[in-house]
C-alpha positions in Angstrom: -124.1 -58.8 -150.9 -124.1 -55.5 -148.7 -121.4 -54.5 -146.1 -121.7 -52.3 -142.9 -118.9 -50.9 -142.1 -119.1 -48.2 -139.0 -116.4 -47.1 -136.5 -116.9 -45.3 -133.4 -114.5 -42.8 -131.2 -111.9 -44.9 -128.8 -113.2 -45.8 -125.6 -112.4 -48.5 -123.9 -115.6 -51.0 -122.6 -116.5 -53.8 -120.9 -118.2 -57.1 -121.3 -122.1 -56.3 -121.6 -125.3 -59.1 -122.5 -125.9 -60.3 -125.4 -129.5 -58.8 -126.6 -132.4 -57.2 -125.3 -135.0 -58.2 -124.1 -137.1 -57.4 -126.8 -134.1 -58.5 -129.7 -135.4 -61.3 -131.7 -131.3 -61.2 -132.9 -129.1 -64.3 -130.9 -125.3 -64.0 -131.6 -123.6 -66.9 -131.4 -121.4 -67.1 -129.6 -122.6 -64.7 -127.7 -119.2 -63.3 -126.9 -116.2 -63.6 -129.4 -112.4 -64.3 -127.6 -109.6 -63.6 -130.3 -107.1 -65.3 -128.4 -103.2 -63.8 -127.5 -102.4 -61.6 -130.8 -98.8 -60.0 -131.5 -98.8 -56.4 -132.3 -99.1 -54.4 -134.9 -102.0 -57.3 -136.6 -105.6 -57.2 -137.3 -106.8 -60.4 -135.5 -110.4 -61.2 -136.8 -113.2 -63.3 -135.5 -117.1 -64.9 -136.4 -120.4 -64.3 -135.0 -123.2 -66.1 -136.7 -126.2 -63.8 -136.0 -130.0 -65.5 -136.2 -133.2 -64.1 -135.8 -134.9 -66.5 -133.7 -138.5 -64.5 -133.8 -141.7 -64.8 -135.7 -141.0 -61.1 -138.0 -137.9 -59.6 -140.4 -135.5 -57.9 -138.4 -133.3 -54.9 -140.1 -129.8 -54.3 -139.0 -129.5 -50.8 -139.6 -126.2 -50.0 -137.7 -123.3 -51.9 -136.3 -121.4 -50.1 -134.0 -117.7 -50.6 -132.3 -116.7 -48.9 -129.7 -113.4 -48.0 -130.8 -111.5 -46.6 -134.0 -109.3 -50.0 -134.0 -112.6 -52.1 -134.7 -115.0 -52.8 -137.1 -117.9 -54.9 -137.8 -118.9 -56.0 -141.1 -122.2 -57.5 -142.1 -123.1 -59.5 -144.7 -126.9 -59.6 -144.9 -128.8 -56.2 -143.5 -132.6 -58.1 -143.6 -133.2 -61.9 -142.0 -136.0 -63.1 -142.5 -137.3 -65.6 -139.1 -134.5 -68.5 -138.8 -132.7 -66.6 -141.2 -128.3 -66.8 -140.4 -126.0 -64.5 -141.2 -122.4 -63.9 -140.7 -120.7 -60.8 -138.9 -116.9 -60.3 -139.6 -115.1 -58.9 -136.7 -111.5 -57.0 -137.0 -109.3 -55.8 -134.5 -106.3 -53.9 -134.8 -103.9 -55.0 -132.3 -101.7 -51.7 -132.6 -99.2 -51.3 -129.8 -101.7 -51.9 -126.9 -100.1 -54.7 -124.6 -102.3 -56.9 -122.5 -105.5 -57.6 -122.3 -108.5 -55.2 -123.6 -112.1 -55.7 -124.2 -114.5 -53.9 -126.8 -117.7 -54.3 -127.7 -120.3 -53.7 -130.7 -123.4 -53.0 -130.7 -125.6 -53.7 -133.3 -128.3 -51.7 -133.3 -132.1 -53.7 -135.0 -136.0 -53.0 -135.4 -136.0 -55.7 -132.4 -133.7 -54.0 -130.4 -130.4 -53.7 -130.0 -127.6 -56.5 -130.0 -124.2 -56.3 -127.8 -121.4 -58.3 -128.9 -118.2 -58.0 -126.4 -114.7 -59.4 -127.6 -111.8 -59.3 -126.0 -107.7 -60.1 -126.6 -104.8 -60.4 -125.5 -101.5 -58.3 -127.1 -98.9 -58.8 -126.5 -95.2 -57.2 -128.0 -93.5 -60.2 -129.1 -94.5 -63.7 -131.4 -93.4 -66.2 -129.3 -92.7 -64.0 -125.7 -95.2 -63.4 -123.2 -94.5 -60.7 -120.4 -95.4 -61.1 -116.7 -96.4 -57.9 -116.2 -96.2 -56.0 -119.3 -95.7 -53.2 -117.0 -93.7 -53.0 -114.2 -93.4 -50.1 -111.7 -90.8 -50.5 -109.0 -91.8 -49.4 -105.2 -90.9 -45.8 -104.9 -87.5 -45.5 -102.9 -84.4 -43.0 -101.6 -81.5 -42.4 -103.6 -79.1 -44.1 -100.9 -81.7 -47.5 -100.5 -81.3 -50.4 -103.3 -85.0 -51.3 -104.9 -85.7 -54.3 -106.6 -88.8 -56.1 -109.0 -88.7 -59.1 -111.4 -90.4 -59.4 -114.6 -91.0 -63.1 -115.6 -90.5 -63.8 -119.6 -92.6 -67.1 -120.7 -91.3 -68.4 -123.7 -94.5 -70.1 -126.2 -92.3 -71.0 -129.0 -91.4 -75.0 -130.2 -87.4 -74.2 -130.3 -84.7 -74.3 -127.2 -84.2 -70.9 -126.5 -82.1 -69.6 -123.1 -82.2 -65.7 -121.9 -78.1 -64.4 -121.7 -78.0 -61.5 -120.3 -80.1 -57.9 -120.0 -79.2 -54.7 -121.1 -80.0 -51.4 -119.4 -80.1 -47.6 -121.0 -79.1 -46.5 -117.6 -76.1 -47.9 -115.7 -77.9 -47.3 -112.1 -80.2 -50.1 -112.7 -79.4 -53.3 -114.2 -81.1 -57.4 -114.3 -79.6 -60.6 -113.5 -81.6 -64.2 -115.7 -82.5 -67.1 -113.7 -84.2 -70.0 -115.6 -87.3 -71.2 -114.0 -87.2 -74.7 -115.3 -88.6 -75.1 -119.1 -89.4 -71.7 -121.0 -89.8 -69.2 -118.2 -87.2 -67.0 -117.0 -87.0 -64.5 -114.3 -85.5 -61.4 -115.0 -84.7 -59.7 -111.5 -84.3 -56.2 -111.3 -82.5 -54.1 -108.8 -82.3 -50.4 -108.7 -78.8 -49.8 -107.4 -78.2 -47.2 -104.4 -76.8 -43.4 -106.6 -79.5 -43.4 -108.7 -81.0 -39.6 -109.7 -84.2 -38.7 -108.4 -87.0 -37.9 -110.1 -89.8 -39.8 -112.1 -88.0 -42.4 -114.5 -88.8 -44.3 -117.1 -86.2 -47.2 -117.9 -85.6 -49.0 -120.9 -84.3 -53.0 -120.1 -83.7 -55.2 -122.8 -83.5 -59.5 -122.2 -80.8 -61.0 -125.4 -82.2 -64.2 -126.3 -80.7 -66.9 -128.5 -84.4 -67.4 -130.4 -84.3 -66.3 -134.2 -87.6 -64.1 -134.3 -87.0 -62.2 -131.1 -83.6 -62.1 -130.1 -84.3 -58.6 -128.4 -87.5 -59.0 -125.3 -87.5 -55.6 -124.5 -89.8 -54.2 -121.8 -90.2 -50.7 -119.6 -89.7 -50.3 -115.6 -91.1 -47.2 -114.1 -89.7 -45.9 -111.1 -90.1 -42.7 -108.3 -86.8 -42.3 -106.6 -86.7 -39.6 -103.3 -83.3 -37.6 -102.4 -82.3 -36.9 -98.4 -82.3 -33.2 -99.8 -85.5 -31.2 -98.9 -86.9 -27.5 -99.6 -88.3 -25.6 -96.9 -90.6 -24.5 -97.7 -92.1 -26.1 -100.6 -94.0 -25.4 -102.5 -92.0 -22.2 -102.8 -95.1 -19.2 -102.9 -94.3 -15.8 -103.3 -96.6 -13.5 -102.2 -98.7 -11.3 -104.9 -96.5 -9.3 -106.8 -97.3 -6.4 -109.7 -95.8 -7.0 -113.3 -92.7 -6.1 -114.1 -90.9 -5.6 -110.2 -88.7 -8.5 -109.1 -89.7 -10.5 -106.1 -87.3 -12.5 -103.6 -88.6 -15.3 -101.8 -85.7 -17.1 -99.5 -85.9 -20.8 -99.0 -83.3 -23.5 -97.3 -82.0 -26.4 -98.7 -82.2 -29.3 -95.8 -79.9 -32.4 -95.9 -77.5 -30.8 -98.3 -73.8 -32.9 -97.2 -71.7 -29.9 -98.8 -69.3 -31.7 -101.1 -70.5 -30.0 -103.8 -71.6 -26.3 -104.0 -75.9 -26.8 -105.5 -76.4 -26.4 -109.3 -80.4 -24.4 -109.4 -82.3 -24.9 -112.8 -85.5 -21.9 -112.7 -87.1 -21.1 -116.0 -88.1 -17.2 -115.6 -86.0 -16.4 -112.6 -82.7 -17.5 -111.0 -82.0 -18.8 -107.7 -78.6 -18.2 -105.8 -76.5 -19.3 -102.6 -76.6 -16.9 -99.3 -74.5 -19.4 -97.0 -75.9 -21.2 -93.9 -79.5 -21.0 -92.6 -81.6 -21.6 -89.3 -81.6 -25.7 -90.4 -79.9 -26.0 -93.5 -77.8 -24.1 -96.6 -80.3 -20.5 -97.3 -81.3 -19.4 -100.8 -83.1 -17.0 -102.6 -85.1 -16.7 -105.3 -85.8 -14.2 -107.7 -88.5 -13.7 -109.9 -90.0 -11.0 -112.4 -93.4 -11.1 -113.2 -94.1 -10.4 -116.6 -98.5 -10.7 -117.1 -100.7 -10.5 -114.9 -102.3 -13.8 -112.9 -100.8 -17.0 -111.6 -97.6 -18.6 -113.2 -96.1 -22.1 -111.8 -92.3 -23.3 -112.6 -90.1 -25.5 -111.4 -87.2 -25.0 -109.1 -84.4 -27.9 -109.9 -81.6 -28.4 -107.6 -78.1 -30.1 -108.9 -75.3 -31.7 -107.3 -73.1 -31.4 -110.5 -75.3 -33.5 -112.9 -77.5 -35.3 -110.1 -80.7 -34.2 -109.9 -81.1 -34.0 -105.9 -84.5 -32.5 -105.6 -87.6 -30.7 -107.5 -90.4 -28.0 -106.0 -93.1 -25.9 -107.7 -92.5 -22.6 -107.4 -95.9 -20.3 -107.6 -96.3 -16.4 -108.0 -99.5 -14.2 -108.7 -98.7 -10.6 -110.6 -101.3 -7.9 -110.9 
């Protein structure tokens, strides 16, 4: 038996048609649904290809739109009425959620498109809704909440007993919603550090197969402190010559002195300004051209605000 194994570059594709108007090859089924599959597996499906025309048709190539997908064809040339089997294998890798792929059969009678979809989950018996939670942006002084629902798909009696968080300023409480559905209610506490955060949380279960079900939560926390102006833009300077720019911190409560971090430069507190706490940024360009750095302002170890610093040298 002759087998064709062709792999293309990875491009996410939507569902396409089954065949061109002139094609004599028909795929049954026209689309493949591989169902729910765990990560790091190879999901397999079968398609029967039928030559419904009156002449022999040659299948030159089987081209998937992703390197995770392979189509194996048992026979390359089909006589009128003849059938062959196309085996489709999809590596689930660490994908999550529903993905679609597409196989294109290049034939002497035109292209035949075979769409494939698969629902990929990280765990054998657990489904997460949503698989990735994003909390709405919030300020440091405000709480923000969200919810992830865990559905157990196995046959055993299980429970979710607790939720562990990688950060002390976000936690979760578990609520059983009947049967094998559990809601994890998440709360970002007031006082969380400013910035963009990806936090891992883990639900502890009594499931012997998946005793720990982890998921990520993304959030943006803004500070009551701001920098004026923002961004900090220096006038054009000269290579090797120190440049200085004044700015102010607005909303600084004064309980702690600000601590600055800045690559290729430094910031120094000057004292009271017109609207807030005045400070000065100094930079010495080492080469011509435009450069962007990031100034971070901390109260102790807590990041309060970060602002781009842009300068250009000739």
